[in-house]
Structures are given as structure tokens and as C-alpha cells.
BAKOL-276520 format. One line per 5 residues: number of its first residue (from 0); their letters; for each residue x, y, z negated of N, C-alpha, C. Coordinates in steps of 0.05 Angstrom, whole numbers, plus 32768, in hexadecimal, padded with zeros to 4 digits. Layout:
N
NUM> A> X/Y/Z/X/Y/Z/X/Y/Z  ...
//
This chain:
140
0> MEEIK> 8365/8495/8B74/8370/847A/8B74/837E/8473/8B5A  8385/8487/8B4A/8391/8481/8B30/837E/8472/8B1E  8364/8478/8B20/8350/846A/8B10/8350/844C/8B16  8353/8446/8B30/8354/842A/8B39/836D/841C/8B2E  8383/8429/8B2F/839C/841E/8B25/839A/8419/8B07
5> KWLTR> 838C/842C/8AF9/8388/8428/8ADC/8376/8410/8AD7  8362/840C/8AE7/8351/83F4/8AE5/8362/83DB/8AE8  8373/83DA/8AFC/8384/83C3/8B01/8396/83BE/8AE9  83A2/83D3/8ADF/83B4/83D0/8AC8/83A5/83C5/8AB0  838D/83D0/8AAB/837D/83C7/8A94/8375/83AA/8A97
10> FAVCV> 836D/83A2/8AAF/8366/8386/8AB3/837E/8373/8AB0  8395/837B/8ABA/83AD/836B/8AB7/83B4/8367/8A9A  83B0/837B/8A89/83B5/8378/8A6C/83A1/8363/8A61  8388/8364/8A69/8375/8350/8A60/837E/8334/8A67  8388/8330/8A80/8392/8316/8A88/83A9/830E/8A76
15> RERNF> 83BD/831F/8A73/83D5/8318/8A63/83CE/8312/8A46  83BB/8321/8A3B/83B3/831D/8A1F/839D/8308/8A1C  8394/82FD/8A32/837E/82E9/8A31/8366/82F5/8A24  8360/830E/8A2B/834A/831D/8A1F/8332/831A/8A31  8323/8304/8A2E/830C/82FF/8A3F/82F6/8314/8A3A
20> AGGRE> 82F2/831C/8A22/82DE/8330/8A1C/82E4/834B/8A29  82FD/8353/8A29/8305/836C/8A36/8302/836A/8A54  8309/8353/8A5F/8306/834F/8A7C/82E9/8350/8A84  82D8/8344/8A73/82BB/8342/8A78/82AF/835E/8A7C  82B8/8371/8A6C/82AE/838D/8A6E/82B3/839A/8A89
25> MFYED> 82C6/838F/8A97/82CF/839C/8AB0/82C2/8390/8AC9  82AF/837E/8AC5/82A2/8370/8ADB/8283/8371/8AD8  8275/8371/8AEE/8258/836F/8AEE/8251/8353/8AE6  823A/8350/8AD9/8230/8335/8AD1/822B/8324/8AEA  8221/8330/8B00/821A/8321/8B18/8231/831F/8B2C
30> VVCFG> 8249/8321/8B23/8261/8320/8B34/8261/8305/8B43  826C/8306/8B5C/8270/82EE/8B6C/828E/82EE/8B74  829C/82D8/8B6F/82B9/82D8/8B73/82C3/82BF/8B80  82DA/82C2/8B8D/82EB/82AB/8B96/8303/82AC/8B84  830B/8295/8B7A/8322/8294/8B68/8339/8284/8B72
35> SRAEI> 8350/8286/8B64/8367/8276/8B6B/8363/8259/8B63  8350/8254/8B50/834B/8239/8B47/8330/8230/8B50  831B/8240/8B4D/8300/8238/8B54/82F8/8244/8B6F  82EA/8234/8B7F/82E2/823D/8B9A/82D0/8255/8B9A  82BA/8253/8B8C/82A7/826A/8B8B/829C/826B/8B6F
40> LIGLD> 8299/8282/8B64/8290/8287/8B49/8278/829A/8B4A  8262/8292/8B3F/824A/82A2/8B3F/8243/82AB/8B23  8246/82C5/8B1E/8240/82D0/8B04/8259/82D1/8AF2  8258/82E4/8AE0/826F/82E9/8ACE/8276/82D1/8ABC  8261/82C4/8AB1/8267/82AD/8AA0/8276/8297/8AAF
45> DLIER> 826D/8292/8AC8/827A/827E/8AD9/8297/8286/8ADE  829C/829F/8AE5/82B7/82A9/8AEA/82C9/82A5/8AD2  82BF/82AC/8ABA/82CF/82A9/8AA2/82D5/828C/8A9C  82C1/827B/8A9D/82C4/825F/8A95/82D5/824F/8AA9  82D0/8252/8AC2/82DD/8241/8AD6/82F6/824C/8AE3
50> QWKEI> 82FB/8266/8ADF/8313/8272/8AEA/8325/827E/8AD4  831B/8292/8AC6/832C/82A0/8AB2/8336/828D/8A9D  8324/827D/8A91/832C/826B/8A7B/833E/8254/8A84  833D/824E/8A9E/834E/8239/8AA9/836A/8244/8AB1  836C/825D/8AB6/8385/8269/8AC1/8394/827A/8AAC
55> WPNIT> 8386/828D/8AA0/8393/82A1/8A8F/83A5/8294/8A79  839B/827F/8A6B/83AC/8274/8A56/83C5/8265/8A61  83C5/8260/8A7B/83DB/824F/8A86/83EF/825F/8A98  83ED/827A/8A97/8400/828B/8AA5/840B/82A0/8A92  8420/82AD/8A9A/842B/82C4/8A8B/8433/82D9/8A9F
60> GFHFL> 8436/82F2/8A95/8441/8307/8AA5/8430/8312/8ABB  8416/830E/8ABA/8405/8316/8AD0/8405/8335/8AD3  8409/833F/8AEB/8406/835B/8AF0/8402/8360/8B0E  83F4/8376/8B14/83EF/837D/8B30/8407/838D/8B3A  840E/838A/8B53/8424/8399/8B5F/8418/83B2/8B6B
65> TDRFH> 8412/83C6/8B5A/8404/83DE/8B62/8413/83EF/8B75  842D/83EB/8B78/843D/83FA/8B8C/8436/83F0/8BA8  8428/83DA/8BAA/8420/83CF/8BC4/8401/83CE/8BC7  83F4/83DE/8BB7/83D7/83DF/8BB5/83CB/83EF/8BCC  83B4/83E6/8BD6/83A5/83F4/8BEB/8388/83F6/8BE2
70> CEMSA> 837C/840D/8BE7/8360/8411/8BDE/8351/8421/8BF3  8339/8418/8BF9/8326/8427/8C0A/830F/842F/8BF9  8308/8448/8BF9/82F2/8453/8BE8/82DB/845B/8BFA  82C2/8456/8BF0/82AB/845F/8BFE/82A8/847D/8BFD  8299/8489/8C0F/8296/84A6/8C11/828A/84B1/8BF7
75> DGRTA> 8278/84A3/8BEA/826C/84AD/8BD2/827D/84A8/8BB9  8294/849A/8BBC/82A6/8496/8BA5/829C/8481/8B91  8289/8470/8B99/827E/845D/8B86/8285/8440/8B8C  8293/843C/8BA3/829B/8420/8BAA/82B8/8421/8BB4  82C8/840E/8BAA/82E4/840D/8BB2/82EB/83F0/8BB9
80> CVIVP> 82F9/83ED/8BCF/8304/83D2/8BD7/8322/83D4/8BD2  832B/83C3/8BBF/8347/83C3/8BB7/8355/83AA/8BC1  836C/83AD/8BCC/837C/8397/8BD6/8398/839B/8BC9  83A0/8386/8BBA/83B9/8389/8BAB/83C5/836E/8BA5  83E0/836B/8BA9/83ED/8352/8BA1/83F1/8352/8B82
85> WISTG> 83F5/833A/8B78/83FA/8337/8B5B/840F/8321/8B57  841A/8320/8B3F/842E/830C/8B39/8428/8302/8B1C  842E/82E9/8B18/842E/82DD/8AFD/8442/82C7/8AFD  8446/82BB/8AE6/8457/82A3/8AE4/8445/828C/8ADD  8448/8276/8AED/8439/825E/8AE8/844C/8249/8ADC
90> YHEDG> 8441/8233/8AD3/8451/821E/8AC6/844A/8202/8AD0  845F/81F4/8AD8/845B/81D8/8AE0/8453/81C7/8AC8  844B/81AF/8ACD/8442/819D/8AB7/8458/8199/8AA2  8471/819A/8AAA/8488/8196/8A97/848F/81B0/8A89  8480/81C6/8A8E/8485/81DF/8A81/8498/81F2/8A8F
95> TSFPR> 84A5/81E9/8AA4/84B7/81FB/8AB3/84A6/820F/8AC2  84B1/8227/8AC5/84A2/823D/8AD1/84A7/823F/8AEF  8494/824D/8AFC/8497/8253/8B18/8489/826D/8B1E  8492/827D/8B32/8485/8295/8B39/8469/828E/8B44  8455/829E/8B3D/843A/8299/8B45/842E/82B2/8B51
100> PGRVT> 8436/82B9/8B69/842D/82D2/8B76/8412/82CD/8B85  8404/82E2/8B88/83EB/82E1/8B97/83E1/82FC/8BA0  83C9/82FC/8BA9/83BD/8316/8BB3/839F/8315/8BAC  8393/832C/8BAB/8377/832E/8BA4/836A/8345/8BB3  8351/8341/8BB9/833F/8356/8BC3/832A/8359/8BAD
105> ILLVR> 8326/8372/8BA4/8312/8378/8B8F/82FF/838D/8B99  82E5/8387/8B96/82D1/839B/8B9C/82C8/83A8/8B82  82CF/83C1/8B7E/82C8/83D0/8B66/82B1/83E2/8B6C  829E/83E4/8B59/8286/83F5/8B5D/8282/8404/8B43  8277/841C/8B46/826F/842B/8B2E/8254/8439/8B34
110> DSEQG> 8245/843E/8B1F/822A/8449/8B21/822A/8466/8B2A  823F/8475/8B23/8240/8491/8B2B/825D/8497/8B31  8262/84AF/8B3C/827D/84B6/8B43/828F/84B8/8B2A  8283/84BC/8B13/8293/84BE/8AFA/8291/84A5/8AE9  8282/8491/8AF2/827D/8479/8AE3/8295/8467/8AE1
115> AWQAK> 8293/8452/8AD1/82A9/843F/8ACD/82A8/842A/8AE4  82C0/8423/8AEE/82C2/840F/8B03/82BD/83F4/8AF8  82AE/83E3/8B06/82AA/83C7/8AFF/82AD/83B6/8B19  82B8/839F/8B16/82BB/838D/8B2D/82A1/837F/8B33  829A/8380/8B4D/8282/8373/8B57/828A/8359/8B66
120> HTHYS> 82A3/8358/8B70/82AD/8341/8B7E/82CC/8341/8B7D  82D8/8329/8B7A/82F5/8326/8B7C/82FB/830E/8B8D  8311/830E/8B9A/831A/82F7/8BAA/8338/82F5/8BA5  8340/82E3/8B93/835C/82DE/8B8C/8366/82C6/8B9C  837E/82C8/8BA6/838B/82B1/8BB3/83A9/82B1/8BAD
125> LYPGT> 83B4/829A/8BAB/83D1/8297/8BA7/83DF/8299/8BC2  83F7/82A2/8BC2/8407/82A3/8BDA/840B/8286/8BE4  840C/8282/8BFE/8411/8267/8C09/842B/825B/8BFD  8428/8241/8BF6/843F/8233/8BEA/8441/8234/8BCC  8430/8245/8BBF/8430/8247/8BA2/8420/8230/8B97
130> PNQTY> 842A/8222/8B82/841B/820C/8B76/8400/8215/8B6C  83EB/8206/8B71/83D0/820D/8B68/83CC/8209/8B4B  83D9/81F6/8B3F/83D5/81EF/8B23/83EA/81FC/8B12  83E2/8206/8AFB/83F4/8210/8AE7/83EB/8205/8ACC  83FE/81FB/8ABC/83F8/81ED/8AA3/83FE/81FC/8A8A
135> GRTGD> 840A/8213/8A8C/8412/8223/8A74/842D/821B/8A6A  8438/822C/8A5A/8452/8227/8A4E/8451/8210/8A3A  8465/8200/8A39/8467/81EB/8A25/8468/81F8/8A0A  8457/81EF/89F8/8457/81FA/89DD/8443/8210/89D9  8435/821A/89EE/8421/822F/89EB/8406/8223/89E2
//
């Protein structure tokens, strides 16, 4: 399970650093996702353009709450279903900040038991009552 936590940490760094290329390496090209902004995203390019590029520049402090992480692993060790809450800071239109918590289910797959994990599906959602829109910090 430590490998999965390392994957989560690495991806969170990509989000915070707005490293779209680094994030791309961690996902299958034919990924299908539900996002906190877009209803359904088909393919990695769609995910990056309509979700990541709309959200990542407008939040700060994104990280997974790995102390509350849950993972189910397939018997062959090649598929993992990860459920974990996350937190970030969002920004109202006037630049004031608000807590932006959520949760995600991630389906990770690898070609062999020793292969690199890649996301095949993600489903991000905000906690109820969290504003859907974030505008970024004033001056960014």
C-alpha cells in the first residue's frame, strides 16, 4: 500500500506545481473520469483541458489525506481501487479563500506486479456545501 500512497503524493505535487506533463505520465491515454468541474471526461487530453487546466491554476495547497486512505487490491496485485479524501484552498471571485475539501475514487492499474501504477478512472467530488467555482488568488 505504500506504493499507492507514493503515487498519491506524487500526483498531489503535480497538482500543486501545475505540472500537467508530470500528471499526464501517471494516467492512461484512454482514461475516463468524472470531475469536480466537468461531468464526464473521455481521454487524457479531455481530462487535462476541461478539468486540470480549469482547476489546478485556481487552487492552492492540494493534498490527499492519506491517513484516511482506503485501498482494495486485486488478487494478482495489478489493480487497486483507492478511496481517499483530499483538501485544497479555493478562492472566491474577490480573491478571499475558502476550504475546498473533497473525496476521490481512483482505479489504478499496472501491467505487471512490479509495473508502474497508472490511473484508468477517477471520480472527484467536492464535499456537500463546498462552492463549485474557484477563481484563483488575486494577483496570480
